[in-house]
C-alpha positions in Angstrom: 66.8 2.6 -79.0 66.3 6.2 -80.3 62.9 7.5 -81.3 64.0 7.5 -84.9 65.1 3.9 -84.7 61.8 2.9 -83.1 59.7 4.5 -85.8 61.9 3.1 -88.5 61.6 -0.4 -87.1 57.8 -0.1 -86.8 57.7 0.9 -90.5 59.8 -2.1 -91.5 57.6 -4.4 -89.4 54.4 -2.9 -90.9 55.7 -3.4 -94.4 56.4 -7.1 -93.7 52.9 -7.5 -92.2 51.3 -5.8 -95.1 52.8 -8.3 -97.5 51.3 -11.2 -95.5 47.9 -9.5 -95.3 47.7 -9.2 -99.1 46.8 -12.9 -99.3 45.0 -13.3 -96.0 41.5 -14.6 -96.5 38.3 -13.1 -95.0 38.0 -16.1 -92.6 41.3 -15.2 -90.9 40.6 -11.5 -90.8 37.2 -12.0 -89.4 38.5 -14.4 -86.8 41.0 -11.8 -85.6 38.2 -9.2 -85.4 36.0 -11.6 -83.4 38.9 -12.3 -81.0 39.4 -8.5 -80.6 35.8 -8.2 -79.6 36.0 -11.1 -77.1 39.2 -9.7 -75.5 37.8 -6.2 -75.2 35.0 -7.7 -73.2 37.2 -9.9 -71.1 39.8 -7.2 -70.3 37.5 -4.2 -69.9 38.5 -3.7 -66.2 42.1 -3.5 -67.3 41.2 -1.0 -70.0 39.2 1.2 -67.6 42.1 1.1 -65.1 44.6 2.2 -67.8 42.1 4.8 -69.1 41.7 6.2 -65.6 45.4 7.1 -65.6 44.9 9.1 -68.8 41.8 10.8 -67.3 43.7 11.8 -64.2 46.5 13.3 -66.3 43.9 15.1 -68.5 42.3 16.7 -65.4 45.7 17.8 -64.1 46.5 19.3 -67.5 43.2 21.3 -67.4 41.7 19.7 -70.5 38.1 20.7 -71.2 35.1 18.7 -70.2 34.4 17.9 -73.9 38.0 16.6 -74.3 37.7 14.5 -71.2 34.4 13.1 -72.4 36.0 12.0 -75.7 38.9 10.4 -73.8 36.8 8.3 -71.4 36.5 4.5 -71.9 33.3 3.7 -70.1 31.5 0.4 -70.2 29.1 1.9 -72.8 32.1 3.0 -75.0 33.7 -0.4 -74.8 30.3 -2.0 -75.7 30.1 0.3 -78.7 33.7 -0.7 -79.7 32.7 -4.4 -79.6 29.6 -3.7 -81.6 31.7 -1.8 -84.2 34.0 -4.8 -84.6 31.0 -7.0 -85.1 29.7 -4.7 -87.8 33.0 -4.8 -89.6 32.9 -8.6 -89.5 29.5 -8.4 -91.2 30.8 -6.2 -94.0 32.0 -7.8 -97.3 35.7 -8.2 -97.8 36.6 -5.8 -100.6 40.0 -7.3 -101.3 40.2 -9.3 -104.6 36.9 -8.0 -105.9 37.0 -7.9 -109.8 35.1 -5.0 -111.3 34.5 -3.6 -114.8 35.6 -6.5 -117.0 35.7 -5.8 -120.8 37.0 -7.6 -123.8 39.4 -6.0 -126.4 39.3 -6.7 -130.1 42.4 -9.0 -129.8 40.6 -11.2 -127.3 42.3 -10.1 -124.1 40.0 -9.5 -121.2 40.8 -6.4 -119.0 39.4 -5.7 -115.6 40.2 -4.1 -112.2 41.0 -6.0 -109.0 40.6 -4.3 -105.7 43.8 -4.4 -103.5 44.9 -2.9 -100.2 46.7 0.4 -100.1 49.5 -1.2 -98.1 50.8 0.5 -94.9 48.6 3.3 -93.5 49.9 5.8 -91.0 47.0 7.0 -88.9 47.5 10.1 -86.7 44.6 11.1 -84.4 43.7 12.9 -81.1 41.9 12.1 -77.9 39.5 9.3 -78.6 41.0 5.9 -77.7 37.9 4.1 -79.2 39.2 5.4 -82.6 42.2 3.0 -82.1 39.9 0.0 -82.5 37.8 1.5 -85.3 40.9 2.3 -87.4 42.6 -1.0 -86.7 39.5 -3.1 -87.6 39.0 -1.2 -90.9 42.6 -1.4 -91.9 42.8 -5.1 -91.1 39.6 -6.1 -92.9 40.8 -4.1 -96.0 44.1 -5.9 -95.9 46.2 -3.0 -94.7 48.9 -2.8 -92.0 48.5 0.3 -89.8 50.7 2.4 -87.5 48.6 4.3 -85.1 49.8 7.5 -83.4 47.3 8.7 -80.9 47.4 11.8 -78.7 49.7 11.9 -75.7 46.6 12.3 -73.5 45.5 8.7 -74.4 48.8 6.9 -74.3 47.9 4.4 -71.5 44.6 3.5 -73.0 46.0 3.1 -76.5 48.9 0.9 -75.4 46.4 -1.3 -73.5 44.3 -1.6 -76.6 47.4 -2.3 -78.7 48.2 -5.3 -76.5 44.7 -6.7 -77.1 44.8 -6.1 -80.8 48.3 -7.8 -81.3 47.1 -10.8 -79.2 44.1 -11.2 -81.3 46.1 -11.1 -84.6 48.6 -13.6 -83.3 45.8 -16.0 -82.2 44.2 -15.8 -85.6 47.5 -16.6 -87.3 48.1 -13.1 -88.7 51.2 -11.0 -88.2 50.8 -9.2 -84.9 52.7 -6.2 -86.3 49.9 -5.6 -88.7 48.5 -3.2 -86.0 51.0 -1.1 -84.1 50.6 1.8 -81.7 53.5 4.3 -81.4 54.5 3.9 -77.7 55.8 7.5 -77.4 54.2 10.8 -76.4 57.0 12.7 -78.2 55.5 15.0 -80.9 58.6 14.3 -82.9 57.2 10.9 -83.6 54.6 12.4 -85.9 57.2 14.2 -88.0 59.3 11.0 -88.3 56.2 9.0 -89.2 55.2 11.3 -92.1 58.7 11.3 -93.5 58.8 7.5 -94.0 58.0 7.3 -97.7 59.7 4.0 -98.1 57.6 2.2 -95.5 54.3 4.0 -95.4 51.9 4.3 -98.4 49.4 6.9 -97.1 49.0 9.1 -94.1 45.5 9.8 -92.6 45.4 12.6 -90.0 42.2 13.0 -87.9 42.0 15.8 -85.4 42.2 19.6 -85.1 43.1 22.0 -87.9 46.6 22.4 -86.5 47.4 18.7 -86.7 46.1 18.5 -90.3 48.1 21.5 -91.4 51.3 20.2 -89.7 50.9 16.8 -91.4 50.1 18.2 -94.8 53.1 20.6 -94.7 55.7 18.1 -93.4 54.7 14.8 -95.0 56.7 13.1 -97.8 53.8 10.5 -97.9 50.5 11.2 -99.7 48.0 12.6 -97.2 44.2 12.1 -97.0 43.0 15.1 -95.1 40.2 14.8 -92.6 39.9 18.6 -92.6 37.6 20.8 -90.7 33.8 20.8 -91.2 32.4 24.2 -91.9 29.0 22.8 -92.8 26.0 24.9 -94.1 22.3 24.4 -94.4 20.5 26.6 -96.9 16.8 27.2 -96.3 15.3 27.9 -99.7 12.4 30.2 -100.4 10.3 27.1 -101.2 11.2 25.2 -98.0 8.7 23.6 -95.7 9.6 25.8 -92.8 8.6 23.3 -90.1 10.8 20.7 -91.8 13.6 23.3 -92.0 13.3 24.1 -88.4 13.6 20.4 -87.4 16.6 19.8 -89.7 18.5 22.9 -88.7 17.9 22.3 -85.0 19.2 18.7 -85.3 22.2 19.7 -87.3 23.3 22.3 -84.7 22.2 21.0 -81.3 22.1 17.2 -81.4 25.9 17.0 -81.1 27.6 20.3 -81.7 31.2 19.2 -81.1 31.5 17.0 -84.3 32.7 17.8 -87.8 29.3 17.3 -89.5 27.4 19.7 -87.2 26.0 22.8 -89.0 28.1 25.9 -88.4 26.4 28.4 -90.7 22.7 28.7 -91.6 21.8 30.5 -94.8 18.2 31.7 -95.2 16.5 33.1 -98.3 15.2 36.6 -97.7 11.7 35.7 -98.9 11.2 33.5 -95.8 13.6 35.2 -93.3 11.0 37.2 -91.4 8.7 34.2 -91.0 11.4 31.6 -90.3 14.1 33.3 -88.3 12.2 34.5 -85.2 10.8 31.0 -84.4 14.0 29.2 -85.4 16.3 31.5 -83.4 14.1 31.5 -80.4 14.3 27.7 -80.4 18.1 27.9 -80.7 18.4 30.3 -77.9 16.3 28.1 -75.6 18.8 25.3 -76.3 21.7 27.6 -75.4 22.9 28.4 -78.9 24.8 31.7 -79.3 23.7 33.3 -82.6 25.8 35.6 -84.8 24.0 37.3 -87.6 24.8 39.3 -90.8 23.4 42.8 -91.2 20.2 41.5 -93.0 19.7 39.0 -90.1 20.0 41.8 -87.6 17.2 43.7 -89.4 14.9 40.8 -88.5 16.5 40.1 -85.1 18.4 43.2 -83.9 19.5 41.8 -80.6 21.8 39.2 -82.1 25.6 39.5 -82.1 26.9 40.9 -85.4 28.9 38.2 -87.3 32.4 39.1 -88.3 34.2 38.0 -91.5 36.0 35.3 -89.5 32.7 33.8 -88.3 32.0 32.6 -91.9 35.2 30.5 -91.9 34.7 29.2 -88.3 34.3 25.6 -87.3 32.9 26.3 -83.8 32.4 22.7 -82.6 30.2 24.3 -80.0 26.7 25.8 -79.5 27.5 28.8 -81.7 25.9 29.4 -85.0 26.5 32.0 -87.8 23.3 33.1 -89.6 23.1 34.8 -93.0 20.2 36.0 -95.1 20.8 35.6 -98.8 18.9 37.1 -101.7 19.0 34.0 -103.9 20.2 30.4 -104.1 23.1 31.6 -106.2 24.3 33.8 -103.4 24.0 30.9 -101.0 26.1 28.7 -103.3 28.7 31.5 -103.8 28.9 31.8 -100.0 29.5 28.1 -99.6 32.1 28.1 -102.4 34.0 30.9 -100.6 33.8 29.8 -97.0 33.1 26.1 -97.0 35.5 23.3 -96.4 34.2 20.7 -98.9 32.8 18.7 -96.0 28.9 18.7 -95.9 26.2 21.0 -97.2 22.4 20.7 -97.3 19.4 22.5 -98.8 15.9 22.5 -97.5 13.5 23.0 -100.5 10.3 21.8 -102.1 11.5 22.7 -105.5 12.8 19.6 -107.4 14.8 21.5 -110.0 16.5 23.8 -107.4 17.4 20.7 -105.3 19.1 19.1 -108.3 20.9 22.3 -109.1 22.2 22.5 -105.6 23.4 18.9 -105.8 25.2 19.6 -109.1 26.8 22.9 -108.1 27.9 22.2 -104.5 31.5 20.8 -104.4 31.5 19.0 -101.1 32.0 15.4 -100.0 28.3 14.9 -99.1 25.5 17.1 -100.3 22.0 16.6 -98.9 18.4 17.6 -99.8 15.9 17.9 -97.0 18.1 16.1 -94.4 20.5 17.0 -91.6 24.2 17.4 -92.1 24.6 14.9 -89.3 24.2 12.1 -91.8 27.7 12.5 -93.2 28.9 9.5 -91.4 30.0 6.1 -92.6 27.5 4.2 -90.5 24.6 6.4 -91.4 25.4 6.1 -95.1 25.6 2.3 -95.0 29.4 2.0 -95.2 29.7 0.5 -91.7 32.5 2.1 -89.6 34.7 4.8 -91.1 38.3 5.8 -90.5 37.6 9.5 -91.3 35.9 11.9 -93.8 38.3 12.8 -96.6 37.8 16.4 -97.7 40.3 16.2 -100.5 39.3 14.4 -103.6 42.2 11.9 -104.0 41.7 9.1 -103.8 38.4 9.0 -102.0 36.0 11.8 -101.2 33.8 11.7 -98.1 33.5 9.0 -95.4 36.2 6.3 -95.8 35.0 2.8 -95.1 36.5 -0.5 -96.3 36.4 0.1 -100.0 37.9 3.5 -99.6 40.9 1.9 -97.9 41.6 0.0 -101.1 42.6 0.9 -104.6 42.4 -1.1 -107.9 45.0 -2.6 -110.2 44.5 -3.7 -113.8 44.4 -7.4 -114.4 44.6 -8.8 -118.0 43.5 -12.3 -119.0 44.9 -13.6 -122.3 45.2 -16.7 -124.4 48.6 -16.3 -125.9 48.1 -12.8 -127.4 51.3 -10.8 -128.3 51.5 -7.2 -129.3 52.5 -6.4 -132.9 
């Protein structure tokens, strides 16, 4: 069978599975998720053995330590996957929920019913634990999913696919509701995003190159989990000790993730007081700092930031720092260089906080809190399949509800239109 035939058959099977899932009740879906959790525990040694094949290949290919860390399926990672499945079981089933009922003058009652999106194509890199996260969310929200992981995780993902299909079959659900593309050929991605007859939406999650390739080549609507150029603006009225804790957490706690701070904006009124202590703390933590000309007036030994630095998602212990003369300048900077992902303000001024909330056009905007909170679990959604930085049809972390849409339902009593 050619690769094209393989992907086409997967699409056909997913479409059939999606039809069956539309009417699957919560009890069956939760039973499948519980079975997935049990099998992950029972077959963990098999998973670790298959994962070790991927790790050996990654080391031979010279992948970075950070990439290998993301690729590793340790006992702790498997435990976290099991916990994630249990959390999804505990979430309400959004499918079939009726919202916004209203009565028209002619007596018909109009409302909206929440329904699955259908078939989701999910394209991602490195982390095999994402395979289980995505599968669980798609299943609970009534969607079939075709998963295309990175070539570096092929053995791990195929082992996980075997567990997931077994669990679905045991629960009486179509096993092809969750499929992993069993090929490392990059052409599979192009074929997947061209299948407009069988796939309803594509969600890419990975590096900027992957997102751009999918967006430029897809015939299917794309929800972009784009890069996170996240900012924190330290206002002139900020509690500077609070600002120091928030900024340190946002940059250092886990620098290689999309909700880490990449640029710190500081009002000039507090720059001379705030920057020396803050930057000394960053340097002790190994953070490389790149500053604008006004920042260099306060800290002349910093590296000068270039224009490219303001656009950069470092995903590393590197931080761009800019001193601004006003909140308006901070907002203008975010508008120009931001990626609609996550922005925060540290301020004691209620009106300025609300102005920032209103004017910043990003998926999550925070007041006096770290950018690291842009996460489905932290925001109370449970697990997430990604953070959508485009506004259609969801904006921000995508949990169960965001993997559904609504249709109109109308209840009548014999009404006809005149």
